[in-house]
C-alpha angles and dihedrals in degrees: 000000000000091000093052092048090048091052093049091051099039104042097059090053090053091051093048092046090059093056097070114134106233133132118273114260099359116196116237113252094019125113122227128197124199114232104258137205087263093078098029116135111210094197099051131069116251119239099231092199093058103052091125129066127197109234142175106273093228092054092044091057093049102049116140124221123224107211094199093057090047091052092050090049091050089052089050091051089050089052091051090048090050089051088061103260118145101239137129118238100233105132090241125113103236133162095269092052091048092052092046091048092052092048091047091053091051091047094050092045090053090048092052091050091054091054 
């Protein structure tokens, strides 16, 4: 009974621990910055494998945030959500948003060709 209880408590934590959003093969002592909505191109597909950029740690700590670009990106995520894509409206460029963006571009390109 203790073993079964242990498995039910321990296995979910293992599964959740594997879902952390970090770059693949990070180097110790290096700083990584996720591509943000600040440098998002709405007309180009996103390379899902390169969502992280290695950056100087001093620059990474002193990044500025442009509220207008963040607002525009939130509106774009709302548009994707309205189109039926399974994403969360967070204002952060994550893997789900990148996949939805790429699918949306393909869908709109196909729609333009039909017209």
